[in-house]
Backbone as a ProteinNet text record, in pm:
[ID]
protein_1_A
[PRIMARY]
XXXXXXXXXXXXXXXXXXXXXXXXXXXXXXXXXXXXXXXXXXXXXXXXXXXXXXXXXXXXXXXXXXXXXXXXXXXXXXXXXXXXXXXXXXXXXXXXXXXXXXXXXXXXXXXXXXXXXXXXXXXXXXXXXXXXXXXXXXXXXXXXXXXXXXXXXXXXXXXXXXXXXXXXXXXXXXXXXXX
[TERTIARY]
1546.4	1469.5	1381.6	1354.1	1261.9	1348.5	1460.1	1526.2	1531.9	1542.4	1544	1393.7	1317.6	1174.6	1155.8	1198.3	1176.4	1265	1375.6	1463.6	1400.1	1340.5	1267	1122.7	1079.4	970	1004.4	1089.7	1139.1	1183.1	1265.8	1322.4	1196.3	1083.7	973.1	904.7	898	841.6	924.2	1061.9	1135.7	1138.5	1123.1	1090.8	979.5	868.1	740.3	726.9	843.4	817.8	895.2	993.3	1089.7	1062.7	1118.4	1073	1187.3	1149.5	1261.7	1318.5	1406.4	1492.5	1396.3	1339.3	1259.7	1149.6	1068.5	950.9	1012.5	1083.8	1189.6	1222.8	1276.4	1292.1	1169.8	1067.9	947.9	888.8	877.1	844.7	922.6	1056.6	1120	1058.9	1077.5	1037.4	895.5	825.3	693.7	656.9	736.9	749.8	821.1	911.9	1012.1	911.3	835.3	751.1	592.3	596.5	497.3	539.8	667.6	745.9	749.7	791	835.3	710	571.4	449.9	398	436.1	374.9	490.7	593.8	692.6	639.2	567.3	528.6	398.8	310	198.5	221.3	310	371.7	423.6	494.1	554.1	447.7	373	261.2	187.4	141.5	68.6	141.2	277.1	353.9	369.4	381.8	375.9	249.6	128.1	-13.6	-21.2	27.2	-6.2	79.1	201	263.5	185.7	130.9	44.4	-81.2	-135.7	-261.1	-199.6	-96.6	-53.4	-9.5	66.2	64.8	-53.9	-153	-274.1	-349.1	-350.5	-427.7	-352.9	-195.7	-145.3	-173.1	-189.5	-219.9	-368.7	-451.9	-584.5	-593.6	-533.6	-538.8	-489.6	-370.1	-312	-384.2	-449.9	-564.1	-696.4	-727.5	-844.9	-817.1	-681	-626.3	-616.3	-569.7	-555.9	-672.5	-819.4	-923.6	-1004.7	-963.8	-1033.1	-970.1	-831	-756.1	-808.5	-836.6	-871.5	-1024.9	-1106.3	-1243.1	-1204	-1110.8	-1150.1	-1056.5	-973.1	-898.4	-957.6	-1069.6	-1118.6	-1016.6	-912.4	-800.7	-772.6	-687.7	-647.7	-504.8	-554.4	-469.9	-416.4	-285.2	-220.5	-166.5	-224.9	-155.8	-57.8	47.6	163.8	250.7	224.8	327.1	488.4	537	703.3	741.9	830.4	869	775.1	839.1	721.8	719.8	762.7	752.1	629.4	548.1	425.2	458.3	565.9	558.7	479.1	446.7	365.8	355.6	321.3	329.5	202.3	139.7	57.8	83.8	29.8	83.1	-35.3	-24.8	-91.8	-53.3	-142.7	-140.3	-69.8	-105.2	-21.3	79.8	208.1	314.7	378	298.7	354	407.2	335.6	364.8	344.8	405.4	384.1	307.8	198	71.6	120.3	148.6	200.1	270.1	366.5	429.6	451.4	495.6	512.5	600.4	701	806.5	740.7	768.1	718.6	756.5	866.6	916	857.2	760.4	700.7	590.3	660.5	590.9	543.6	579.8	557.9	671.6	780.8	885.9	857.2	913.1	890.1	786.8	684.6	575.5	621.1	533	555.4	404.4	416.8	312	316.6	240.1	197.4	79.3	100.2	-42.1	-76.9	-224.8	-261.4	-353	-352.6	-254.9	-117.6	-29.8	115.5	149.6	233.7	314	221.6	105.1	-25.4	27.4	111.4	148.7	118	43.1	-56.7	-192.3	-243.5	-391.3	-411.2	-500.3	-539.5	-670.4	-741.7	-840.6	-871.1	-987.9	-1038.4	-1090.1	-1153.4	-1204.4	-1352.7	-1388	-1511.8	-1476	-1367.6	-1303.5	-1326.8	-1339.5	-1355.6	-1224.9	-1190.2	-1076.3	-1096.7	-1033.8	-1055.1	-933.8	-812.5	-719.1	-740.8	-637.6	-652	-604.5	-576.4	-515.1	-641.2	-663.8	-789.1	-773.7	-636.2	-626.1	-450.7	-446.8	-300.1	-309.2	-195.5	-226.8	-111	-156.6	-25.1	-26.1	119.4	129	260.5	340.9	465.1	536.4	648.4	735.3	711	692.5	665.2	780.2	871.6	992.1	965.3	927.9	898.7	756.2	656.8	513.2	457.6	374.1	352.8	241.9	176.7	66.7	-64.9	-93.3	-193.3	-222.2	-84.4	-102.4	-91.9	-85.8	-69.5	-204.8	-255.2	-364.7	-333.3	-326.9	-299.4	-407.8	-381.3	-514.1	-500.7	-610.9	-592.7	-702.3	-628.2	-684.3	-733	-886.6	-939.3	-1000	-960	-1029.6	-1093.9	-1216.4	-1344.2	-1321.9	-1392	-1379.5	-1472.6	-1570.6	-1620.1	-1528.9	-1388.1	-1314.9	-1307.8	-1420	-1419.3	-1326.5	-1252.2	-1163	-1166.4	-1136.3	-1202.3	-1064.4	-1083.7	-983.1	-1045.5	-1002.6	-1062.9	-957.2	-1039.3	-937.2	-950.6	-863.7	-877	-892.8	-867	-874.1	-1026	-1107.9	-1242.2	-1311.1	-1418.1	-1531.3	-1645.5	-1723.5	-1884.7	-1933.3	-2065.4	-2114	-2067	-1947.7	-1874.5	-1861.6	-1878.3	-1843.2	-1696	-1579.2	-1443.5	-1397.1	-1469.7	-1449.6	-1426.3	-1337.5	-1321.6	-1395.5
7063.3	7021.1	6896.4	6923.2	6833.5	6686.9	6675.7	6560.1	6478.1	6541.1	6485.5	6406.5	6488.1	6410	6298	6306.8	6200.8	6084.1	6100.9	5979	5935.1	6004.1	5946.4	5861	5918.6	5835.7	5693.2	5691.1	5571.9	5472.9	5522.4	5452.4	5383	5483.4	5431.2	5311	5331	5226.5	5130.1	5109.6	4999.7	4927	4990.3	4948.6	4863	4912.9	4847.8	4715.2	4668.7	4585.5	4460.1	4489.8	4400.5	4324.6	4206.7	4112.8	4120.7	4114.3	4138.1	3985.7	3983.5	3841.3	3789.9	3839.2	3747.7	3678.3	3770.2	3701.6	3621.7	3601.6	3496.5	3370.5	3371.4	3268.5	3201.1	3291.2	3215.6	3157.8	3210.6	3111.7	2995.7	2999.2	2863.9	2780.3	2809.8	2761	2644.3	2746.8	2676.5	2583.9	2632.2	2537.1	2382.5	2394	2279.1	2211	2270.1	2181.4	2107.9	2172.7	2094	1989.8	2020.4	1893.3	1776.1	1799	1698.8	1622.7	1687.3	1626.2	1551	1617	1547.1	1389.1	1409.1	1292	1155.4	1129.6	1003.2	957.2	1044.4	1029.8	1011.3	1099.3	1047.4	909	855.7	745.7	635.7	670.2	545.8	553.1	676.7	660.6	602.6	651.5	564.5	404.3	349.5	210.3	155.3	195.9	153.5	154.4	267.2	272.4	160.4	106.4	-7.9	-132.9	-138	-254.8	-255.8	-150.4	-137.5	-196.7	-117.3	-149.4	-295	-352.8	-508	-585.7	-541.4	-630.3	-589.2	-481.5	-446.4	-518.6	-511.4	-601.3	-736.3	-804.1	-968.9	-960.2	-893.6	-899.3	-896	-805.1	-783.6	-907.8	-979.5	-1100.4	-1209.2	-1232.2	-1333.3	-1303	-1173.5	-1131.9	-1169.4	-1138.3	-1199.7	-1302	-1384.5	-1529.8	-1599	-1553.9	-1632.5	-1571.6	-1455.3	-1409.3	-1450.9	-1492.1	-1574.2	-1698	-1762.9	-1911.6	-1918.7	-1819.7	-1824.1	-1791.8	-1681.8	-1633.8	-1753.4	-1847.3	-1957.9	-2065.3	-2076.2	-2200.8	-2323.6	-2261.5	-2336.3	-2320	-2430.4	-2405.2	-2308.1	-2193.5	-2102.5	-2073.4	-2073.5	-2091	-1942.9	-1900.8	-1800.4	-1814.3	-1769.8	-1843.6	-1704	-1708.6	-1609.7	-1620.9	-1548.4	-1558	-1504	-1561.3	-1511.7	-1468.9	-1381.5	-1325.8	-1178.6	-1110.8	-992.5	-920.3	-1006.7	-980.3	-962.6	-1056.9	-1082.2	-1186.5	-1218	-1309.6	-1323.7	-1426.7	-1481.2	-1547.3	-1516.8	-1586.6	-1655.6	-1788	-1872.7	-1993.1	-2035.5	-2167	-2266.6	-2327.5	-2456.5	-2572.1	-2580.7	-2695.5	-2607.1	-2634.8	-2574.6	-2482.7	-2424.1	-2303.5	-2164	-2146.6	-2015.6	-1902.4	-1810.7	-1676.3	-1580.2	-1551.6	-1474.4	-1342	-1326	-1191.9	-1207.5	-1123.2	-1133.3	-981.3	-985.5	-857.8	-895.8	-784.2	-816.9	-755.9	-811.6	-768.4	-624.8	-598.4	-450.8	-355.1	-360.2	-231.9	-187.2	-88.9	21.3	-63	-168.4	-225.6	-269.5	-203.2	-265.1	-238.2	-369.1	-360.9	-438.3	-506.5	-574.3	-738.6	-789.9	-952.3	-989.9	-1105.1	-1157.6	-1327.7	-1328.8	-1508.8	-1567.6	-1667.9	-1761.1	-1846.4	-1878.9	-1973.3	-2054.4	-2178.2	-2286.4	-2243.5	-2252.7	-2250.1	-2358.9	-2301.6	-2384.4	-2385.4	-2310.7	-2323.6	-2152.2	-2179.3	-2059.9	-2057.2	-2108.9	-2110.8	-2124.8	-2081.6	-2144.1	-2160	-2251.1	-2309.2	-2265.2	-2187.5	-2177.3	-2268.4	-2289.4	-2386.5	-2309.4	-2371.8	-2290	-2192.4	-2238.7	-2171	-2089.4	-2045.7	-1954.6	-2000.5	-2120.5	-2186.4	-2253.9	-2269.8	-2331.3	-2446	-2564.1	-2618.3	-2644.4	-2547.1	-2547.6	-2496.2	-2521.5	-2494	-2373.4	-2285.9	-2140.7	-2069.9	-2044.4	-1982.7	-1846.5	-1781.1	-1636.1	-1610	-1495.5	-1415.6	-1286.4	-1304.6	-1214.5	-1112.3	-980.7	-908.3	-781.2	-772.4	-657.2	-633.9	-536.4	-496.5	-536.1	-568.2	-642.9	-527.7	-578.4	-502.1	-396.2	-413.3	-314.5	-171.2	-203.3	-101.4	-22.8	-52.5	-31.5	-124.2	-29.1	-127.4	-165.7	-291	-378.4	-299.7	-186.1	-137.9	-27.1	12.5	110.9	82.9	-76.7	-108.9	-161.8	-138.5	-142	-260.9	-412.6	-518	-536	-618.7	-659.1	-815	-869.6	-991.6	-1019	-1106.8	-1146.7	-1280.5	-1301.6	-1432.1	-1468.6	-1621.3	-1684.1	-1782.8	-1792.1	-1880.4	-2009.8	-2092.6	-2197.8	-2189.6	-2088.5	-2077.7	-1952.9	-1932.5	-1840.7	-1708.5	-1652.5	-1502.9	-1484.7	-1363.7	-1291.3	-1155.9	-1146.6	-1029.1	-998.4	-858.9	-806.6	-763.2	-773.2	-748.4	-712.8	-672.8	-620.1	-709.5	-780.8	-879.2	-817.9	-694.4	-629.5	-569.1	-577.3	-528.2	-651.9	-632.6	-720.3	-675.2	-760.3	-757.8	-753.9	-660.9	-685	-574.4	-528.4	-421.4	-506.8	-437.2	-534.4	-530	-469.9	-473.1	-583.2	-662.4	-757.4	-905.9	-972.1	-1099.2	-1227.5
264.7	374.1	297.9	174.2	99	97.5	64.8	31.7	179.5	303.3	419.9	448.6	415.2	438	367.1	223.9	123.9	165.9	237.5	294	398.1	486.4	635.3	586.3	468.3	421.5	372.5	285.7	224.3	334.9	446.3	553.9	615.5	654.5	739.4	602.3	499.2	405.7	408.1	431	436	564.9	690.5	797.5	804.1	759.2	766.8	684.8	592.1	504.8	566.1	661.3	700.2	826.8	855.6	951.7	1057.1	1171.7	1285.6	1319.5	1376.1	1384.3	1484.5	1576.2	1690.1	1592.7	1507.9	1415.6	1379.3	1261	1210.3	1288.1	1397.2	1493.3	1544.2	1556.3	1629.5	1489.5	1366.4	1260.2	1245	1236.2	1245.3	1322.1	1453.3	1562.8	1555.2	1475.4	1488.8	1393.6	1273.4	1137.8	1201.8	1265.6	1325.5	1396.9	1500.6	1574.1	1495.9	1372.2	1299.9	1221.1	1202.1	1112.4	1198.7	1324.9	1425.5	1466.8	1456.2	1501.8	1352.9	1236	1129.3	1084.6	1098.7	1055.1	1109.9	1202.7	1252.3	1152.6	1161	1091.3	954.2	898.9	736.5	719.1	827.5	811.8	824.4	924.7	917.5	809.4	735.2	596.6	506	507.9	377.3	399.1	538	532.8	513.7	542.3	543	373.7	296.6	159.7	80	166.7	77	99.5	213.1	241.1	151.2	126.2	58.1	-99.1	-168.2	-279.5	-291.5	-193.4	-227.1	-229.4	-168.8	-161.2	-275.8	-316.6	-463.9	-565.1	-574.4	-660.9	-681	-567.8	-532.8	-580.3	-536.3	-590.3	-742.8	-763.7	-944.1	-1036.2	-958.3	-1001.1	-998	-890.8	-866.3	-985.8	-1000	-1076	-1218.4	-1252	-1392	-1409	-1329.6	-1331.6	-1369.5	-1314.9	-1283	-1443.3	-1464.2	-1599.4	-1719.7	-1701.5	-1820.1	-1822.7	-1717.5	-1712.9	-1792.4	-1750.2	-1829.1	-1971.3	-2002.1	-2141.3	-2232.8	-2198.7	-2259.9	-2234.6	-2131.7	-2122.4	-2066.7	-1979.9	-1966.8	-1806.8	-1740.8	-1635.4	-1622.8	-1534.4	-1525.1	-1373.3	-1336.2	-1245.7	-1175	-1059.7	-964.8	-873.2	-893.9	-773.6	-718.4	-574.9	-484.2	-548.7	-560	-567.9	-446.6	-371.9	-233.3	-135.7	-31.5	55	38.7	-51.4	-69.2	-132.8	-197.9	-275.1	-420.4	-465.7	-608.2	-666.5	-773.4	-822.2	-969.3	-1021.1	-1161.8	-1204.2	-1313	-1373.6	-1489.5	-1479.9	-1600.2	-1614.5	-1730.4	-1789.4	-1687.9	-1626.3	-1584	-1638.6	-1787	-1851.2	-1935.9	-1938.7	-2014.1	-1934.1	-1833.8	-1762.1	-1841.4	-1962.9	-2007.8	-1938.4	-1906.7	-1827.8	-1887.9	-1826.7	-1916.4	-1828.1	-1713.1	-1641.7	-1512.5	-1469.1	-1355.3	-1303.9	-1158	-1083	-1000.9	-955.6	-852.4	-737.9	-627.6	-500.7	-440.8	-503.2	-481.5	-521.8	-625.3	-692.7	-627.2	-552.1	-480.5	-337	-312.2	-185.6	-91.3	-114.2	-28.2	114	165.9	327.8	369.2	275.3	323.4	325.5	421.6	446.1	404.9	283.8	267.3	303	364.8	411.6	374.3	303.6	275.7	389.8	392.1	463	372.9	406.2	520.7	466.8	555.1	535.5	434.3	336.1	230	98.3	92.5	4.3	-80.7	-189.9	-240.7	-380.5	-415.6	-562.1	-552.5	-657.3	-655.8	-815.1	-878.5	-988	-1042.3	-1129.6	-1162	-1275.4	-1282.5	-1395.5	-1515.7	-1614.5	-1735	-1663.9	-1580.5	-1526.5	-1428.6	-1385.6	-1294.9	-1151.7	-1140.8	-1026.7	-944.2	-808.4	-782.7	-692.2	-681.3	-581.6	-489	-496.8	-425.7	-269.1	-191.2	-54.5	-0.8	-105.4	-47.3	3.9	106.9	164.7	170.3	215	213.4	211	186.5	166	264.1	358.1	454.5	409.8	421.6	375.1	503.5	548.4	671.7	651.1	758.6	760.4	884.5	882.4	1022	1131.1	1249.3	1365.9	1403.6	1332.8	1363.1	1270.2	1154.9	1092.1	1117.3	1205.5	1224	1349.2	1443	1556.6	1499.6	1575.4	1523.5	1545.5	1623.6	1656	1526.1	1456.4	1389.9	1233.8	1204.5	1101.6	1039.9	922.2	852.4	749.7	846	779.4	686	588.6	486.8	439.1	409.1	360.2	236.3	131.4	31.9	48.7	15.1	40.4	-112.2	-134.1	-236	-202.7	-258.8	-226.7	-312.3	-286.4	-374.4	-510.8	-518.6	-648.3	-712.8	-659.9	-719.5	-696.2	-600.7	-590	-509.8	-573.5	-478.5	-378.2	-284.4	-205.9	-103.4	-88.9	-14.4	121.8	244.4	378.5	470.4	604.7	704	818	866.6	978.7	1093.9	1117.1	1248.5	1261.1	1140.9	1152.5	1185.1	1289.9	1323.7	1328	1336.9	1328.7	1212.3	1161.5	1044.6	940.9	971.2	879.8	751.8	626.7	498.7	489.6	571	561.1	613.4	700.4	772.6	724.5	746.6	705.3	770.2
[MASK]
+++++++++++++++++++++++++++++++++++++++++++++++++++++++++++++++++++++++++++++++++++++++++++++++++++++++++++++++++++++++++++++++++++++++++++++++++++++++++++++++++++++++++++++++++++

């Protein structure tokens, strides 16, 4: 009699720890629904991170060129390489490369355009100033990858005194992020 009782107690303990098939199916359905809802937001976040990475790389390259010009007291040129965010910093005389970055480094799929059109380089003098016509560099992703409303486009501006600034062209008013 005692052995029957212990078997029933063990069975009751086992039943309490198990999941039913219905509970398991509901859990899988809820997790699937959460994934379906999260994937578009994750894709948007990835694309906007690529824009930010490309913008920060370009900003760092411009600041490097300006700093090297001041340090060397010589002309240093920053030049865009293609439309994917690649750049090169080199001496203005002689063209010795100081540093360069490929556009695909963490920012694949972005499109970089300079304004005015055709202005793809800027030269800093020994005081860190520039007289070039490169007014801004716009960074965005193609509309096929992300809608314009969801894209967090960024712009890098270079003033005549050599100041390099990142701004958001979609922000208006007195917000410090505005261009």
